N, CA, C and O atoms as a MOPAC input file, in Angstrom:
PM7 MOZYME 1SCF
protein

 N      0.83700 1    -1.17400 1    -0.00500 1
 C     -0.03100 1    -0.00800 1    -0.00800 1
 C      0.86400 1     1.23000 1    -0.00600 1
 O      0.57000 1     2.18000 1    -0.73200 1
 N      1.97400 1     1.26000 1     0.80400 1
 C      2.85400 1     2.40700 1     0.85100 1
 C      3.50500 1     2.60400 1    -0.48000 1
 O      3.72200 1     3.74800 1    -0.87800 1
 N      3.82500 1     1.57700 1    -1.18100 1
 C      4.40600 1     1.71700 1    -2.54800 1
 C      3.38700 1     2.37600 1    -3.48400 1
 O      3.77800 1     3.16700 1    -4.34200 1
 N      2.13200 1     2.08100 1    -3.34500 1
 C      1.12200 1     2.62200 1    -4.17600 1
 C      0.98400 1     4.17000 1    -3.96500 1
 O      0.82400 1     4.94600 1    -4.90700 1
 N      1.05500 1     4.54100 1    -2.70000 1
 C      0.96700 1     6.00300 1    -2.37300 1
 C      2.27100 1     6.70200 1    -2.91300 1
 O      2.19600 1     7.80700 1    -3.45000 1
 N      3.36500 1     6.09700 1    -2.77400 1
 C      4.64200 1     6.70900 1    -3.26500 1
 C      4.56000 1     6.77600 1    -4.80400 1
 O      4.97400 1     7.78200 1    -5.38200 1
 N      4.05600 1     5.77200 1    -5.46300 1
 C      3.90200 1     5.81400 1    -6.95600 1
 C      2.93100 1     6.92900 1    -7.36600 1
 O      3.20200 1     7.67900 1    -8.30400 1
 N      1.80800 1     7.03200 1    -6.66300 1
 C      0.82100 1     8.07000 1    -7.00100 1
 C      1.45100 1     9.44400 1    -6.70800 1
 O      1.25900 1    10.36400 1    -7.50400 1
 N      2.16600 1     9.61800 1    -5.64200 1
 C      2.76700 1    10.90600 1    -5.31100 1
 C      3.81100 1    11.30400 1    -6.39500 1
 O      3.87400 1    12.45500 1    -6.82800 1
 N      4.58800 1    10.34600 1    -6.79200 1
 C      5.62700 1    10.59700 1    -7.79400 1
 C      4.94300 1    10.93700 1    -9.13100 1
 O      5.31400 1    11.90400 1    -9.79600 1
 N      3.98300 1    10.16400 1    -9.49700 1
 C      3.32500 1    10.40600 1   -10.76900 1
 C      2.56000 1    11.71200 1   -10.79300 1
 O      2.47600 1    12.37200 1   -11.82800 1
 N      2.00600 1    12.08200 1    -9.66100 1
 C      1.22800 1    13.30700 1    -9.58700 1
 C      2.18200 1    14.47700 1    -9.66400 1
 O      1.88100 1    15.48100 1   -10.30900 1
 N      3.36300 1    14.36000 1    -8.99600 1
 C      4.38400 1    15.45000 1    -9.07500 1
 C      4.85200 1    15.62400 1   -10.52400 1
 O      4.95200 1    16.73100 1   -11.05300 1
 N      5.12500 1    14.49900 1   -11.11700 1
 C      5.57200 1    14.58200 1   -12.50100 1
 C      4.53400 1    15.11900 1   -13.42000 1
 O      4.87000 1    15.85700 1   -14.34700 1
 N      3.24400 1    14.78100 1   -13.20900 1
 C      2.14300 1    15.32000 1   -13.96400 1
 C      2.01100 1    16.80900 1   -13.82400 1
 O      1.79200 1    17.54100 1   -14.78900 1
 N      2.15700 1    17.25100 1   -12.53800 1
 C      2.05100 1    18.69200 1   -12.30800 1
 C      3.16600 1    19.45900 1   -12.92700 1
 O      2.96700 1    20.57300 1   -13.41100 1
 N      4.34500 1    18.88300 1   -12.92300 1
 C      5.46400 1    19.55100 1   -13.61400 1
 C      5.24900 1    19.65100 1   -15.08700 1
 O      5.55300 1    20.68200 1   -15.68700 1
 N      4.70300 1    18.55000 1   -15.73000 1
 C      4.43900 1    18.54900 1   -17.12900 1
 C      3.33700 1    19.55400 1   -17.39000 1
 O      3.46100 1    20.32100 1   -18.34600 1
 N      2.29100 1    19.60700 1   -16.62900 1
 C      1.21800 1    20.51600 1   -16.86900 1
 C      1.71700 1    21.97900 1   -16.76300 1
 O      1.36700 1    22.81900 1   -17.59100 1
 N      2.51500 1    22.25800 1   -15.76200 1
 C      3.05000 1    23.59500 1   -15.61100 1
 C      3.94400 1    24.03500 1   -16.79800 1
 O      3.88800 1    25.16300 1   -17.28800 1
 N      4.76700 1    23.06000 1   -17.21500 1
 C      5.58400 1    23.36300 1   -18.41400 1
 C      4.73400 1    23.59100 1   -19.61900 1
 O      5.00000 1    24.50600 1   -20.39800 1
 N      3.69200 1    22.76800 1   -19.80200 1
 C      2.81000 1    23.00000 1   -20.97900 1
 C      2.10500 1    24.32400 1   -20.91000 1
 O      1.92600 1    24.99600 1   -21.92600 1
 N      1.71000 1    24.69900 1   -19.73800 1
 C      1.02500 1    25.97100 1   -19.51900 1
 C      1.99700 1    27.17400 1   -19.83000 1
 O      1.58400 1    28.18700 1   -20.39500 1
 N      3.28800 1    27.01700 1   -19.44000 1
 C      4.21500 1    28.05400 1   -19.72500 1
 C      4.46200 1    28.13000 1   -21.23900 1
 O      4.55600 1    29.23100 1   -21.78200 1
 N      4.56600 1    27.00500 1   -21.92000 1
 C      4.74200 1    27.04800 1   -23.35700 1
 C      3.50100 1    27.63400 1   -24.00400 1
 O      3.64600 1    28.35300 1   -24.99300 1
 N      2.28000 1    27.38100 1   -23.51500 1
 C      1.10200 1    27.99000 1   -24.09900 1
 C      1.11500 1    29.51600 1   -23.82400 1
 O      0.67100 1    30.28400 1   -24.67800 1
 N      1.58700 1    29.94400 1   -22.71500 1
 C      1.68200 1    31.40000 1   -22.44900 1
 C      2.65600 1    32.05300 1   -23.41100 1
 O      2.36100 1    33.11900 1   -23.94900 1
 N      3.81200 1    31.43900 1   -23.64200 1
 C      4.82700 1    32.05600 1   -24.47600 1
 C      4.26300 1    32.07700 1   -25.95500 1
 O      4.38700 1    33.08000 1   -26.65900 1
 N      3.67100 1    30.98600 1   -26.36900 1
 C      3.09300 1    30.98000 1   -27.73900 1
 C      2.00900 1    32.02600 1   -27.83500 1
 O      1.98200 1    32.76700 1   -28.81800 1
 N      1.11900 1    32.12800 1   -26.87800 1
 C      0.02700 1    33.15300 1   -26.89800 1
 C      0.55100 1    34.52700 1   -26.91900 1
 O      0.02100 1    35.38300 1   -27.62900 1
 N      1.61300 1    34.78600 1   -26.14000 1
 C      2.19800 1    36.09800 1   -26.04000 1
 C      2.78100 1    36.52400 1   -27.43400 1
 O      2.46500 1    37.59100 1   -27.96000 1
 N      3.61400 1    35.66400 1   -27.97700 1
 C      4.19100 1    36.01700 1   -29.29300 1
 C      3.24700 1    36.12900 1   -30.42200 1
 O      3.41200 1    36.95500 1   -31.32000 1
 N      2.14900 1    35.21000 1   -30.37800 1
 C      1.13400 1    35.27700 1   -31.35900 1
 C      0.38500 1    36.57700 1   -31.27500 1
 O      0.15300 1    37.22000 1   -32.29900 1
 N     -0.01000 1    36.99400 1   -30.05900 1
 C     -0.73500 1    38.31100 1   -29.90900 1
 C      0.18900 1    39.45800 1   -30.26300 1
 O     -0.26600 1    40.41800 1   -30.88500 1
 N      1.45400 1    39.41300 1   -29.90300 1
 C      2.38000 1    40.43800 1   -30.27400 1
 C      2.52100 1    40.61700 1   -31.78700 1
 O      2.46900 1    41.72900 1   -32.31200 1
 N      2.70400 1    39.47000 1   -32.47600 1
 C      2.76900 1    39.56700 1   -33.95100 1
 C      1.54200 1    40.03200 1   -34.59100 1
 O      1.57400 1    40.80600 1   -35.54700 1
 N      0.37300 1    39.54100 1   -34.04500 1
 C     -0.93900 1    39.95500 1   -34.60100 1
 C     -1.10700 1    41.44600 1   -34.41000 1
 O     -1.47200 1    42.17300 1   -35.33300 1
 N     -0.83400 1    41.88800 1   -33.19100 1
 C     -1.01000 1    43.34700 1   -32.94000 1
 C     -0.06900 1    44.20200 1   -33.80500 1
 O     -0.45200 1    45.27500 1   -34.27200 1
 N      1.17100 1    43.71600 1   -34.01300 1
 C      2.13500 1    44.39900 1   -34.80100 1
 C      1.56600 1    44.48500 1   -36.26900 1
 O      1.63900 1    45.53300 1   -36.91000 1
 N      1.01100 1    43.37100 1   -36.75600 1
 C      0.57800 1    43.36100 1   -38.16600 1
 C     -0.67800 1    44.19900 1   -38.32900 1
 O     -0.91500 1    44.73300 1   -39.41300 1
 N     -1.47500 1    44.32900 1   -37.30600 1
 C     -2.72500 1    45.09800 1   -37.36200 1
 C     -2.45100 1    46.61800 1   -37.23200 1
 O     -2.92600 1    47.44000 1   -38.01400 1
 N     -1.64200 1    46.93200 1   -36.17700 1
 C     -1.44900 1    48.31800 1   -35.80700 1
 C     -0.32000 1    49.06900 1   -36.59000 1
 O     -0.27600 1    50.29900 1   -36.64000 1
 N      0.58800 1    48.25000 1   -37.19500 1
 C      1.69400 1    48.93900 1   -37.84800 1
 C      1.18600 1    49.84800 1   -39.02100 1
 O      1.60300 1    51.00300 1   -39.11100 1
 N      0.32000 1    49.35200 1   -39.89100 1
 C     -0.18800 1    50.25900 1   -40.95600 1
 C     -0.96700 1    51.46300 1   -40.41100 1
 O     -0.90400 1    52.54700 1   -40.99100 1
 N     -1.69600 1    51.28900 1   -39.31100 1
 C     -2.40100 1    52.39500 1   -38.70900 1
 C     -1.39600 1    53.43200 1   -38.22100 1
 O     -1.55600 1    54.62400 1   -38.48400 1
 N     -0.36500 1    52.98500 1   -37.51300 1
 C      0.64100 1    53.89500 1   -36.97000 1
 C      1.34500 1    54.61500 1   -38.08200 1
 O      1.59900 1    55.81400 1   -37.96600 1
 N      1.68500 1    53.90700 1   -39.19700 1
 C      2.35900 1    54.53500 1   -40.33000 1
 C      1.46000 1    55.61500 1   -40.94200 1
 O      1.91000 1    56.71400 1   -41.26600 1
 N      0.16300 1    55.26400 1   -41.09000 1
 C     -0.74900 1    56.27100 1   -41.70400 1
 C     -0.86200 1    57.50400 1   -40.82200 1
 O     -0.87900 1    58.63000 1   -41.32000 1
 N     -0.94200 1    57.29000 1   -39.49600 1
 C     -1.00100 1    58.43800 1   -38.59200 1
 C      0.17400 1    59.28300 1   -38.59300 1
 O      0.05800 1    60.50600 1   -38.52700 1
 N      1.40100 1    58.65600 1   -38.67000 1
 C      2.66600 1    59.35600 1   -38.74900 1
 C      2.75800 1    60.18500 1   -40.00500 1
 O      3.23100 1    61.32100 1   -39.97700 1
 N      2.28000 1    59.58600 1   -41.17000 1
 C      2.26800 1    60.37500 1   -42.43900 1
 C      1.34100 1    61.55700 1   -42.33500 1
 O      1.63800 1    62.64200 1   -42.83400 1
 N      0.19300 1    61.33800 1   -41.67100 1
 C     -0.81200 1    62.40200 1   -41.52400 1
 C     -0.25300 1    63.53100 1   -40.61000 1
 O     -0.47700 1    64.71500 1   -40.86100 1
 N      0.48000 1    63.12300 1   -39.54500 1
 C      1.05700 1    64.12400 1   -38.70900 1
 C      2.16500 1    64.91500 1   -39.40100 1
 O      2.30700 1    66.11100 1   -39.14800 1
 N      2.96800 1    64.26500 1   -40.28200 1
 C      3.99000 1    64.98500 1   -41.01400 1
 C      3.30300 1    65.98300 1   -41.96100 1
 O      3.76200 1    67.11600 1   -42.10900 1
 N      2.19900 1    65.55600 1   -42.60200 1
 C      1.51300 1    66.51300 1   -43.48600 1
 C      0.91000 1    67.74500 1   -42.65900 1
 O      0.98700 1    68.89700 1   -43.08800 1
 N      0.33700 1    67.43500 1   -41.50900 1
 C     -0.17500 1    68.50900 1   -40.71200 1
 C      0.95600 1    69.45600 1   -40.21300 1
 O      0.76100 1    70.66700 1   -40.11800 1
 N      2.11000 1    68.89000 1   -39.90600 1
 C      3.25600 1    69.71700 1   -39.46900 1
 C      3.67400 1    70.61700 1   -40.64400 1
 O      4.00200 1    71.78300 1   -40.42300 1
 N      3.67000 1    70.11500 1   -41.87000 1
 C      4.00800 1    70.98300 1   -43.01800 1
 C      2.91100 1    72.09300 1   -43.14100 1
 O      3.23000 1    73.25600 1   -43.38800 1
 N      1.65200 1    71.72000 1   -42.96900 1
 C      0.59400 1    72.77900 1   -43.05700 1
 C      0.80600 1    73.78900 1   -42.00600 1
 O      0.66100 1    74.98200 1   -42.27400 1
 N      1.14600 1    73.38300 1   -40.80900 1
 C      1.40100 1    74.34800 1   -39.67900 1
 C      2.51800 1    75.32800 1   -40.01400 1
 O      2.41800 1    76.52400 1   -39.74200 1
 N      3.58600 1    74.79600 1   -40.61000 1
 C      4.67900 1    75.63800 1   -41.03600 1
 C      4.24500 1    76.70900 1   -42.06800 1
 O      4.59100 1    77.88800 1   -41.99300 1
 N      3.44900 1    76.18700 1   -43.04700 1
 C      2.90300 1    77.08400 1   -44.09700 1
 C      2.04300 1    78.12800 1   -43.51300 1
 O      2.13800 1    79.30100 1   -43.87400 1
 N      1.15500 1    77.70600 1   -42.56200 1
 C      0.22100 1    78.70200 1   -41.92900 1
 C      0.96700 1    79.68400 1   -41.08200 1
 O      0.56500 1    80.84600 1   -41.01000 1
 N      2.06400 1    79.27000 1   -40.41800 1
 C      2.89100 1    80.18200 1   -39.62700 1
 C      3.50600 1    81.21700 1   -40.55900 1
 O      3.56500 1    82.40100 1   -40.22500 1
 N      3.96000 1    80.77700 1   -41.71900 1
 C      4.55100 1    81.73400 1   -42.67800 1
 C      3.44300 1    82.72400 1   -43.14700 1
 O      3.68500 1    83.92100 1   -43.29900 1
 N      2.24100 1    82.18500 1   -43.36600 1
 C      1.12600 1    83.08400 1   -43.80900 1
 C      0.78800 1    84.10800 1   -42.70200 1
 O      0.48800 1    85.26600 1   -42.99300 1
 N      0.83800 1    83.68400 1   -41.49000 1
 C      0.55800 1    84.60800 1   -40.37500 1
 C      1.63300 1    85.74300 1   -40.34000 1
 O      1.33400 1    86.92600 1   -40.17400 1
 N      2.91000 1    85.28300 1   -40.50900 1
 C      3.97900 1    86.25500 1   -40.47700 1
 C      3.80400 1    87.26400 1   -41.61600 1
 O      3.94200 1    88.47000 1   -41.41100 1
 N      3.49700 1    86.75800 1   -42.82700 1
 C      3.22400 1    87.68000 1   -43.96400 1
 C      2.04200 1    88.57600 1   -43.71200 1
 O      2.08500 1    89.76000 1   -44.04600 1
 N      0.97500 1    88.03600 1   -43.12600 1
 C     -0.17200 1    88.91500 1   -42.88200 1
 C      0.15500 1    89.92700 1   -41.79900 1
 O     -0.30000 1    91.06700 1   -41.89100 1
 N      0.89400 1    89.58200 1   -40.81400 1
 C      1.31400 1    90.55500 1   -39.77900 1
 C      2.10100 1    91.69500 1   -40.42600 1
 O      1.85200 1    92.86700 1   -40.14400 1
 N      3.06700 1    91.33900 1   -41.30900 1
 C      3.83900 1    92.41600 1   -41.95000 1
 C      2.99200 1    93.31000 1   -42.83600 1
 O      3.19500 1    94.52300 1   -42.90500 1
 N      2.02500 1    92.67500 1   -43.52100 1
 C      1.06000 1    93.44100 1   -44.37700 1
 C      0.24100 1    94.40000 1   -43.46000 1
 O      0.05900 1    95.57500 1   -43.77900 1
 N     -0.22800 1    93.87300 1   -42.34900 1
 C     -1.02800 1    94.71700 1   -41.41000 1
 C     -0.16300 1    95.85900 1   -40.91500 1
 O     -0.65100 1    96.98500 1   -40.82200 1
 N      1.09500 1    95.62000 1   -40.59500 1
 C      1.94200 1    96.69200 1   -40.12300 1
 C      2.20600 1    97.71000 1   -41.21200 1
 O      2.23800 1    98.91000 1   -40.94200 1
 N      2.39700 1    97.24800 1   -42.45000 1
 C      2.62700 1    98.19800 1   -43.59900 1
 C      1.39700 1    98.97700 1   -43.79600 1
 O      1.50100 1   100.19200 1   -43.96800 1
 N      0.17300 1    98.37800 1   -43.79100 1
 C     -1.04600 1    99.11100 1   -44.04300 1
 C     -1.33700 1   100.09800 1   -42.87900 1
 O     -1.83900 1   101.20200 1   -43.09000 1
 N     -1.01000 1    99.66500 1   -41.67400 1
 C     -1.19600 1   100.62200 1   -40.49200 1
 C     -0.29100 1   101.83700 1   -40.69500 1
 O     -0.70300 1   102.95700 1   -40.39300 1
 N      0.93700 1   101.64600 1   -41.20100 1
 C      1.85500 1   102.77600 1   -41.38400 1
 C      1.23100 1   103.69600 1   -42.51800 1
 O      1.27000 1   104.92200 1   -42.41900 1
 N      0.67700 1   103.07200 1   -43.55700 1
 C      0.05400 1   103.89000 1   -44.59800 1
 C     -1.13700 1   104.68200 1   -44.09000 1
 O     -1.32500 1   105.85200 1   -44.42300 1
 N     -1.94600 1   103.99900 1   -43.26400 1
 C     -3.09900 1   104.67100 1   -42.63800 1
 C     -2.63900 1   105.89400 1   -41.76100 1
 O     -3.21200 1   106.98300 1   -41.77100 1
 N     -1.55900 1   105.58900 1   -41.01800 1
 C     -1.00300 1   106.67500 1   -40.18600 1
 C     -0.58900 1   107.84000 1   -40.98200 1
 O     -0.89700 1   108.98000 1   -40.63400 1
 N      0.15500 1   107.57300 1   -42.12100 1
 C      0.60900 1   108.68000 1   -42.98900 1
 C     -0.59800 1   109.37500 1   -43.61900 1
 O     -0.60400 1   110.60300 1   -43.71000 1
 N     -1.60300 1   108.64600 1   -44.05200 1
 C     -2.78800 1   109.28600 1   -44.74100 1
 C     -3.53500 1   110.14100 1   -43.67900 1
 O     -4.03800 1   111.21900 1   -43.99700 1
 N     -3.60300 1   109.65100 1   -42.42000 1
 C     -4.28000 1   110.42900 1   -41.37000 1
 C     -3.48900 1   111.73800 1   -41.10600 1
 O     -4.05400 1   112.81000 1   -40.89300 1
 N     -2.16400 1   111.57900 1   -41.13500 1
 C     -1.37000 1   112.77400 1   -40.95000 1
 C     -1.54600 1   113.80100 1   -42.03600 1
 O     -1.63600 1   115.00300 1   -41.78400 1
 N     -1.59400 1   113.30000 1   -43.24700 1
 C     -1.83200 1   114.20400 1   -44.42400 1
 C     -3.26300 1   114.86100 1   -44.32200 1
 O     -3.45300 1   116.04800 1   -44.58900 1
 N     -4.19800 1   114.04200 1   -43.93800 1
 C     -5.52700 1   114.56500 1   -43.83000 1
 C     -5.60600 1   115.62500 1   -42.74000 1
 O     -6.30100 1   116.63000 1   -42.89500 1
 N     -4.89300 1   115.40200 1   -41.63000 1
 C     -4.91500 1   116.37000 1   -40.55200 1
 C     -4.21500 1   117.64800 1   -40.98300 1
 O     -4.64600 1   118.73800 1   -40.60700 1
 N     -3.14300 1   117.53800 1   -41.76500 1
 C     -2.43100 1   118.70900 1   -42.26700 1
 C     -3.30900 1   119.51300 1   -43.27200 1
 O     -3.29500 1   120.74300 1   -43.31900 1
 N     -4.06300 1   118.73000 1   -44.06000 1
 C     -4.94400 1   119.34100 1   -45.04200 1
 C     -6.10100 1   120.11300 1   -44.35600 1
 O     -6.48600 1   121.19900 1   -44.78800 1
 N     -6.62100 1   119.53000 1   -43.30800 1
 C     -7.73600 1   120.13800 1   -42.58000 1
 C     -7.33400 1   121.34600 1   -41.80100 1
 O     -8.18900 1   122.16900 1   -41.47400 1
 N     -6.06400 1   121.49700 1   -41.48300 1
 C     -5.57400 1   122.59000 1   -40.69700 1
 C     -5.42100 1   123.80100 1   -41.43300 1
 O     -5.00700 1   124.81600 1   -40.87300 1

């Protein structure tokens, strides 16, 4: 009877070790499968978003140049208005 319990204990321990190893292998396979799947799904999306961001950055640079040009035009026109107001004031006096 004691030999039977020893045999059961040894076989149970061996089975537990095998089950744990199989579970670890399943975890590793699952992890890498999910990683590769996620990479294949999200890589094109990330690429598209990076391209879109680059295009928007170019537009921002162009708009900043436009703002600079408009500010210089506003300053030039304000100077003209100031000169015309001065001439008008001289004419009225």
